[in-house]
Structures are given as structure tokens and as C-alpha cells.
C-alpha positions in Angstrom: 107.9 116.4 99.6 108.6 113.6 102.1 105.8 112.0 104.0 106.3 111.7 107.8 107.8 108.3 108.7 104.6 107.4 110.6 102.3 107.9 107.6 104.8 106.1 105.3 104.6 103.0 107.5 100.8 102.9 107.6 100.6 103.5 103.9 103.0 100.7 103.3 101.0 98.2 105.4 97.9 99.2 103.5 99.5 98.6 100.1 101.1 95.3 101.2 97.6 94.0 101.9 97.1 94.1 98.1 99.9 91.7 97.4 100.5 88.0 98.2 102.0 87.4 101.6 105.2 86.0 100.2 106.0 88.6 97.6 109.0 87.8 95.4 109.7 91.3 94.4 110.2 94.6 96.2 109.1 98.1 95.1 110.6 101.2 96.7 109.7 103.8 97.7 106.2 102.4 98.4 104.7 105.9 98.8 105.6 108.6 96.3 104.5 112.2 96.1 104.9 114.0 92.8 104.5 117.8 93.2 103.4 119.5 90.0 105.1 121.4 88.4 108.2 120.7 90.4 108.4 117.0 89.6 107.1 117.3 86.0 110.2 115.5 84.7 109.1 112.4 86.7 110.3 110.3 89.6 112.2 107.0 89.8 110.9 103.9 91.5 113.1 100.8 92.1 111.9 97.3 91.6 114.2 94.7 93.2 114.3 91.0 92.3 115.5 89.0 95.4 115.3 85.6 93.7 118.2 83.6 92.4 116.6 83.6 88.9 115.6 86.5 86.6 111.9 87.2 85.9 110.0 89.4 83.5 107.7 92.2 84.9 105.3 94.6 83.3 104.0 97.9 84.8 100.5 99.3 85.0 98.9 102.3 86.7 95.4 102.5 88.3 93.7 105.5 89.9 92.4 104.9 93.4 88.8 105.8 94.2 88.3 105.3 97.9 84.9 104.2 99.3 83.7 105.1 102.8 84.5 101.6 104.1 88.1 101.9 102.9 87.8 99.6 99.9 88.7 101.0 96.5 87.6 101.1 92.9 90.7 101.0 90.7 90.4 102.7 87.4 92.9 102.0 84.6 95.2 105.1 84.2 98.1 104.0 82.0 97.2 106.9 79.6 97.9 109.5 82.4 101.5 108.4 82.8 104.7 107.7 80.9 106.3 104.7 82.4 109.8 103.6 81.2 110.5 100.9 80.7 106.9 99.6 80.2 108.2 96.1 80.9 111.6 94.6 81.8 113.4 91.4 82.7 115.1 91.8 86.1 118.2 89.6 86.6 118.6 87.6 89.8 119.4 89.8 92.8 119.3 93.0 90.8 117.1 96.1 90.7 115.3 97.8 87.8 114.9 101.6 87.8 111.5 102.6 86.5 110.9 106.2 85.5 107.4 107.5 86.1 106.2 110.8 84.5 102.9 112.5 84.8 101.2 113.0 81.4 97.8 114.1 82.6 98.1 117.8 82.3 97.2 120.5 84.9 95.3 119.4 88.0 93.6 121.5 90.6 93.6 118.9 93.4 95.7 115.9 94.3 95.0 112.5 92.6 96.0 109.2 94.0 97.3 106.2 92.0 98.9 102.8 92.4 101.8 101.7 90.1 101.7 97.9 89.9 104.7 95.8 89.1 103.3 92.5 87.9 105.2 89.3 87.0 104.5 88.3 83.4 102.9 84.8 83.2 105.0 82.1 81.5 103.4 80.2 78.6 103.4 76.6 79.7 101.6 75.3 76.6 104.6 73.5 75.1 106.6 73.0 78.3 105.1 69.7 79.5 104.3 71.4 82.8 100.9 71.9 84.3 99.3 73.6 87.2 98.2 77.1 88.3 100.7 79.9 88.0 100.9 82.3 90.9 101.3 85.8 89.4 102.8 88.3 91.8 101.6 91.9 91.7 103.1 94.5 94.0 102.0 98.1 94.2 103.5 101.5 95.2 101.3 104.5 95.7 101.9 107.6 93.5 100.2 110.9 94.5 100.0 113.7 92.0 99.9 116.9 94.1 99.6 120.5 92.7 101.7 123.1 94.5 99.9 125.0 97.2 97.3 122.4 98.0 96.3 121.3 101.5 94.0 118.7 103.1 90.9 119.8 105.1 89.6 116.9 107.2 86.1 117.5 108.6 84.2 115.4 111.1 80.9 114.8 109.3 79.3 112.5 112.0 79.9 110.5 115.1 77.4 108.1 116.7 77.6 105.3 119.4 78.6 101.9 118.0 78.9 99.1 120.5 81.7 99.9 122.9 82.9 102.9 120.8 82.0 105.6 118.4 81.5 105.3 114.7 82.9 108.4 113.0 82.7 109.7 109.4 85.6 111.9 108.3 85.6 113.6 104.9 88.3 115.6 103.2 87.1 119.0 102.0 90.6 120.1 101.0 92.4 119.7 97.7 95.2 117.5 98.9 95.0 113.9 100.1 95.4 113.1 103.8 96.1 109.9 105.7 94.0 109.0 108.8 97.1 108.4 110.9 97.9 112.2 110.4 94.8 113.0 112.4 93.7 113.0 116.0 90.3 112.6 117.6 89.8 113.9 121.2 86.9 112.3 123.1 86.9 114.3 126.3 90.1 113.5 128.2 91.0 110.6 125.8 92.7 111.3 122.5 93.2 108.7 119.8 95.7 109.7 117.2 98.4 108.7 114.8 99.2 105.0 114.5 96.5 104.0 117.0 93.8 105.8 115.0 95.1 104.5 111.7 95.0 100.9 112.9 91.4 101.3 113.8 90.6 102.6 110.4 92.5 99.9 108.5 93.3 101.6 105.1 94.0 105.2 105.8 93.9 107.3 102.6 91.3 110.0 102.1 91.6 111.8 98.7 90.0 115.1 98.1 86.2 114.8 98.1 86.2 111.3 99.7 85.1 110.2 103.1 85.9 107.4 105.5 83.8 105.8 108.2 85.1 103.5 110.9 84.6 102.7 114.6 86.9 104.0 117.3 86.8 101.5 120.2 86.7 102.3 123.9 85.5 105.9 123.6 82.3 107.8 124.0 81.0 111.3 123.4 81.4 113.7 120.5 85.0 114.0 119.4 87.1 117.0 118.3 89.1 116.4 115.1 92.5 117.9 114.5 95.1 117.6 111.7 98.5 116.9 113.2 101.1 119.6 112.5 103.4 116.9 111.0 100.9 116.4 108.2 101.2 120.0 106.9 
């Protein structure tokens, strides 16, 4: 199942915030949806080395637990996946295919993870070099989604906050949703898609989670809708 291009862009910006500004590796696709059981054999993610020298990388997976302010607790989840290869040396200018397979059994709602590609630190003990090594770590999101699931965004609260309205949106469904797949109508003014996502910052709302953020330049109680492109 492909994510709409709009949500893909917002999710990519959110994940890039986790990596150093001048990343020296590229992971694609940056947003991945594994529908279970359809994708039970796994998916392939490509890691590209744009440098003129090879470098070693290792892969790890964490589960994303989203807090109301958009920050996340990241729980180690390597035991829920089979990742092959677990580590690799990527030659200069080349790409490495990484096969990612779900090994966590049946699920009744979607779960959201990040697959990190991390540069392996070099042992400088006997090299005569010194200094701090900058270890690059780039992530791609992986959503495990059972067939037949759907998001159910609900407006839990809305209250004045400066020149706008602070809203609390929770997901009562059993599939993740991105905030830029929603719209909020404040009387004759509607804030939706990219504009709404930019106000929220990070946009993921997994099942059972909630997000709170301020929508600037609006007033009154809004009406929340899920955009048809998100279904």
C-alpha cells in the first residue's frame, strides 16, 4: 500500500530531523508499509553510499512510542524482525539492499518502527589518530499493518492558546495516521494537509496515541475530518 505523496514528504522531513544535517548515507524508501499477511515475506530497503570511499554499516530496529508533544520513546525491537544482512560494507558510490521481514507474529493493530542504518565506528586505538568520531545514523520508518485496519482520528479537546487554538487529537482506530492526512475546519477557515502537518511538527499518531499542538491564526471549536486520500 503506497502512502500519498503528501504524507510521504512530511514523514520524510520528520525522520530526517533524527539524523545529522549532512548525512553521508541515504535510505530509501524512507516510509514503508508492510501489510500482514500480504508482505509476510518481507520488503527491501536500499541504503546508498554517496561517498568516494566504502564504509561499514550495521542495522537496528526500534519501536516508536509517540508522546502527546510529538517526541518519542524508542524501544529496541531487533527481536521482532529478521534483517539481512545485519551489517555490511557498502562500496563507494554503491547501494546495499536490506531485506526486512516481520517476525513478531500476528498483530491486531498497526505498529510503527524505525530501521536505523548506523555507520560502524572505526577503532582508532592503534592508528595514531585522535579526536571525536562522528557516527552517522539514518532512519526509515516501517509500519506493520494488519489487513482490514483503519485509522479513527478523534478531536479530544480544543482550547484557546495565544493567537490560536490548542488541539488534542487521538487515534481510536487500529491503523496509524499522519496529521497531514487530516483537516480542521474553524468556521470558514480550514487548515489541512501540509499546513496542518507543519504546525504539528512530527505527524505520526499510532493507534491509541494522541497528539497536542497549537493551530495558529484560528478561533472557535473545529471540526475534524480524515482526508479521503488517507483511506
